[in-house]
N, C-alpha and C positions, 0 to 999 in steps of 0.2 A: 504494500500500500504506500502510495506517495506521501511524503511529509507535506504538511501545509506550507505554503509559500510565505516567507516573512515580509510583511508590509509595515513600514515605519511611518507613522503620522507625526509630523512636527507642527505644533501650534503655538502661537505667541503666548496665550494664557488660557486658563480654564475658568475665567469669570463667566457668570451667567449671561449669555448673549446668543445671537443667531448662529454664528459660525461654530461656536463651542457646542451648542445644543445639537446642531446637525452632525458634528463629529461623533458625539455620544450616540446619537440614533443610528448612525452608520455602523459604529462598532457593535451595537446590540443586534444588528441584523446581518453582520458579515458571516458568510458561510465558513465556519471554522474547519470544515473538512478540506477546504481549498486554501484558506489564508490564515496566517497567524499574525494578527495585528499587535503592534505595540505603540506607545505614545510617548513623546517628549513634549513637555510644556516648558517654554523658555522662561516662564515666570514661576514663582513659588506656587504650591498647591492652593487652589481656590475653590469656589462653589462647586464646580462639576468634577473635581478630582475623585470624590467618592463614587460618583456614577461611573466613571471610567473603570475604577477598580471593581465595582460591583458587576460590571460586564465581564470580569475575568481577564482584563487586558493589562499587561505590565505597563507601569507608568513611572517615568522619571521626571522630576521637576527641577529645573535649574533656577538660578537666582540672577537673572539678567535684567538690567535696566537699559534704557535707550542710550546711555552714555557710550562714547567710543570705547572706553576702557572695558566696560562690561560686555560690549558687543564682541570685542576681540576675544575675551575670555569665554563668552558663550559659543563662539565659533570653534574655539579649541575643544570645549566640552562636547559639542555636537559631533565633531570629527572623531573624538575618542569613542563615543557611544556607537557611532555608525561602524567603526572598525570592529567593535566587539560584536555587534548584532548582524552585520553583513546583510542588510535588507535587500530583497530582490527589487523593491520599488520604494521610493520615498514620496509621500503625499504631504504637501505643506499647506497650512491654513493661515491666512492673514499675512499682511505684507512683510512684517519683520521676519516671520518664519519662512516666507517665500525666499527672501534674500539670503538669510544665513543658512537655511536648510539646503538651498541649491549649491552654495559655495562649499559647504561641508561634504555634500554628496559627490562633488566633482573631484574630491581628493581620493575617492575610493577607486580601486582597480580590481575587477572591472567596475565601471561606473554604472550604478543602477539608474533606470529611468526616473525622472523627477517630474511630478505633476503638481502644479499650483492649483489652489482652490480659491476663487474669488467670490466673496459673499457681499461685498459692498456695492452700492449703486453709485450715486453722485456724492463726492465728498465736498462739503461746503467749506471754502477757504476761511470763512469767518468763524467756524465752529470746530475746525479740526486742528489738532496739534501740528505745528509747523514741520516737525520732524516726520510725522506720518504722511503729511501731504507731499513733502519732498520725496520720501521713499516711494510712494505710490507713483509719482511721475517718473522717478529714476528707473523704476522697474519696467517702464514701457519699452525703451530700447533694449534693455537687458533680456526681455522676454524672447527676443529673437534667437538667443543661444543658450540661456540658462535652463528653462524647462523643456521637457519633451511635449507636454500637453498642458493646457490650462482649462480646468473645469470651472464653469461659470454658472451661478445659480439662477440668473435671469437674462432675458434678452436685452433688457434695458442696460444691464451692467456690461454686456458685450459691446454695445454701441458706445457707452461712456469710456470704456477702457481702450477700445479701438481708436477713439479720438485722442487718447493720450499716448498713442504709439505702440500699444500692445499688439502682438502678432495675431491678427485675426485668424490666420490659417491654423493656428494651434488651439483656438478656443472652441470648446465643446459645451453646449448648453445641457446641464443636468439640473433640473429644478430641485428645490428642497422638498421635504415630504413630512408626513405625519404617521404616527403609529396608530393605525385604525383599530387595533385591539385594545389600546389604552384610551384613546380618544374616541368616544362613542356616546350616543344618546344615553342619558341616565336619569330617569325620573326621580329616583331616590336622592341622588346627589343634588338635583335641582331643588327639591323640597328642603333638604338639609342646609344647603348653602344660603338659600333665601332666608330661612329661619335664623341662621347664625348672624346674618347681616341686618335682620329686622325688616326685611322686604316682604310685603304681602304676596301670597302665592299667586294671586291673579294679576299682579301689577306688571305692566310692560317694563322690560329691562333692556337697556343698551349697555354693552360692556366693551371695554378696551383693555388689551394686554400690551404693555409697552413701557420700557424704563423711562424715567424722566430725562429727557434729552431734547435739545432744540429740533432734532430731526423729526421727532414724534409730534411736535407742534401742539402741545397741550393747551396753548392759548386758543387755537382753533377749536379744539374739543370743548373747552369751557364756553367759548363764544357761541357754539351751537347749542349747548345746554341752556344758556340764557335765553336764546331765541325760542327754543322748544318750550321751556317752562313758562314763557310769557303767555302761551295759549293753551297749555295742557299741563295740569298739575299731577297727573296720575303716574307718569313714568319715573322710574328710578334709573340712575346711571352709576356704573361700577367701573373703576379703573384700578389696575394692579400692575406692579412692576417696581424695580429698584427706585427708591426715593419718591415713589408715588404715595405719599402719606400726608395727612393734615399738618404734620410737623415741617413739611417743606414750605418755607416762607412764600415762595412765588405761587405755589398751588393753594396755599391758605388764602392768599390775596384773591386769586381767581375764584375760589370757592365762596368767599364772602360776598362776591358780586352776583352770585346766582340768586334768582328770586326765592328758591327753596333749597338751601344748602343741606337740609336734613335728608333729601332724596338723592344726594350725591355721596358715594361711598368710595373713599380712597384707601385701599386695603394693602398696599405695599407688595413686596415680592411674595409669591405663593409657590409652594412645592407641590400643590395638589391641583394643578390646572385641569386634569381630567374631571375633577369634581366641579370646578368653578365654571368652565364654559357652558355646561348644560343649564346653568342658572340664567343664562342670557336668552333673550329673544332675538337680538341682533348683535352681532360682533362687529365692531367698528375699528377703523384705523384712520387717524386724522393727520398723517404724516405730511410734511411740507416738501421733503426731498430725501434722497439718500437710501431709500429702500431698494433692496435687491429683490428677493422673492420671500415675502414675509411668512415665516413658519407659523406665527400665531394665527394668521387667517386660515391656513391649512388645518391646524388643530381644531379651531372653532367649527369650521365647516364639517370636519370629520365627526364632530359631536352633534351634527344636524342643526347647526346654528347658521342661518344665512348672514351674509356680510354686507356692510356698507363701508367703502373706503375711498380715500382720495386717489386720484390717478397718478400714482408715484410707483416707480419700479414696475414689477409684474403683478401688482395687486389685481388688475383687471383680468389677467390670465387665470389667477387663482379663483376669483369669484365667478367669472363667466356669466351665464344667464341666471345665476341663483341669487343675485342681489343687485346692488346699485353702486356705480362709480361716479364720483363728483370731482370737480377741479380742486386742487389743493388751495389752502388759505381762503376758502369760501365757506364761512361758518353758516351762512344762510342756506346754501345748497346742501351742506351736511345735515343740518337740522331738517330740511325738507325731505331728504332721502330717508332719514329715520322715521319721519311721520308717515311716509308712504308705506314703508315696510311694516310698521307697527299697526297700521290700520287696514291691512289686507284682510279679506274674508278668511275665516278659519280654514276652509278647504284649500284655498290657494296658498296660505302660509304653510300648511302641512305638506303640500306638494313641494314647495321650495326647500323645506327641511330635508325631505327625502332626496331631492336632487343634489343638495349641497353635499351630503355624505357620499352619495354615489359618485359625484365628480372627483372627490378626493380618493376614493377607493380605486377608481379607474386610472387616474393620472398622477396622484401624488402619494400613494401609499408607500411605506418604507420598503417592503419587499420589492416593489417595482423599481424604486430609486436605487436600492442597494444592488440589484442585479445589473443596472446600467453601469455603476462603478466597477463591479466585478468583471463584467465583460470587457470593459476598457482596460482594466488592469491586466487581464489575461492577454489581450492583444499587444500591450506594450512589453510585457515580460517575455512573450513568445517570440519566435524567430521572425515572424512575418507580421509586424505591426501594421494595422490599417491606418490610413490617413483619416482625419476628422470627416472629410467629405464622403469617404467610402463607408463610414460606420453607420449602420442603420439606426443607432440610438442617438446620433448626434443632434437630432432635432425632434424631441418628443412631440407626438400629435395629441392635442387636447381634445377630449370628447365630452 
């Protein structure tokens, strides 16, 4: 029996975020009879380190900061670990890992294939650290010879990075996904979470999952709440994510401006999102920019919760005909879309709920996404690697 092929994942950190979550989900669905994954985090152990270990995946955490001195030491440590593990392929996640992981892999003989993974959409110069912005741009020309392939989670991100000089011929679109066995409709969880939050069982609920960050545009979210509450006092609004709490001064200020703050629930980061999503009637995303392919929308739809989102990144691809898409930074349009969705007749709403879950199962379920990764890995490791244009999975078809 053949031994599983060693795959080394290198990621900048394991803080709770889209790229980090997608890595964990991929590890949990990797076929261990074919591949033996391991992970290097370039930063110390953080939120998702326990999840990597729970998946039975070896994890090493370095202590690297963005300073040149620490980056040199980090590169040395990466090379040392790669020489010990001798991976058949190196998959890197996020820009710092793309850069240092590629350099470390090039020191190996024979050199394993290197695959970058891009999860970002547009990076706003006013909100992004200068070093990260510089590195993202510098990797454009370097992409022509450092990686063998570049996996990109959204079509929007492909266009953004192509404009920055990234090698379009190496980019392959593989969307993010959701675990439809964990994220599913759950009437019991719906009742329990609503009871925990003090929300009536029959109240309309709009929910948003997203950390406090300018990209998520919480000002737009609260602006839409103010408009909605000016004409409808029944609906409740739930937001969860890192720093999404009443103790956040900016969110406290926005909350105080709502006509009825008691119906707005800021519940911070949650480890039980498969329980939280079913409590929503509409899942929303108010982002202004920067989205790639939002995992939170996939997870909500898998729970049978239709979506309303701004037209940023590939949100429209995720939602398709099961919800509404509005222009970013338009709180009136966002509130109007919520109103349309919450006022649908019962039968029409039930059909959208069914369609939402079916859409994720067909297009974004993790077994489907993991198989795309694995097929591409096999092609790169094997003697006759296909080009992105030849690969049948290079452009998933949404149904």
